[in-house]
C-alpha positions, 0 to 999 in steps of 0.5 A: 473584253478578253482582258478587261477588268470586270466588277462583279456586284451582288449580295453575299452568297450569290456566287460572285467567286463562281462567276469570277472563276468562270470568266477566268476559265473562258479566257485565254489565261485559263491555264495560268493561275487564278489567285483570289484575294479576300481583301477584308481578311488581310490586316491593313498593316500587312496589305501592301506586303501581302499584295505587292510583296517585299524585299528582304529586311523591309520591316521587322520580321521580314524574311531576309530573302524577301517574298513575292506578293499575291500579284506576282503569284497571279502573273500571266493569269487572273487576280480576283480581288474579292470585297474590293470595297475594303481596300484601305484608303491609303493603299487605294492609290497603289492599287490604282497604279497597279491597274493603270500601269500593270506595275507594282513597287514591292515594300522596301524597294524603289524599283517598279516591277511590270506585271502581266495580270488580268483583274476581276473584282467583286463587292456586295456594297455600293461603291458609288455611294462609298465614293461620295462618302470619301471612302473609296477613290473615284478614279479607282472606282472608274478603273475597276468598273469597266465591265460591271456584272450584276448578279441578282439575289436568289429571291429574284431568281425563283426559277433557278432554285429548283435546278440549283437544289437538284444540282447541290443534292446530286453533288453532295450525295456523290461526295458523301457516297449516299444513294437514293436521296431525293426531294418530294414535290412538297419539299421543293415547294418549300425551298422555292417559297423561301426568300433565301437571305443568304442566297446560294450559299445558304441553299447549298449549306441547307441541302448538305445539312439535310443530306447528312442529317435526314435519315429517310431517302425522301426529303419531305417538306 
């Protein structure tokens, strides 16, 4: 599975990007680029040029020299496609070509470019359901769903809350140069009993808020 495409599945905030970075660091490509693409943040009309690059004069406002895309920036390394479900339908066939043949056609060009890159993708949606609705190509789904990795939500990993809370407390105190801040047993019990709809991201943000705003050395429940 060293170069297989991995699909990381889980609710928002469970740490899908962290898992993607770990996969990259454990691969032979670890010394090459890790490029994250937040698919939902790219306007549909710019998606192709941002991902695949463009040649000079390809469209109004294009640089005369052209511009490489995020795919080219990841050459030799890993391209992480976060929120893969949001790829525009008309662009999905070009993404399929990229995954199948490891080649792209920059906007404004007629020539293909070979790309050596490993693909990771992540989603918080049910892609098989989107396939049935006609919102996601079936062939693209099978191409990215080679090695699925499902990350359970934090409420199903209660045993992890304690160690994560201590980890974040230590990390955040170090960042802010704060010493002697600790949780009381009652505070840790409150954290463990909570359902964490925002998952790990919510836990991390709450602990940072407590470190910054809580005046006493001991954080109580």
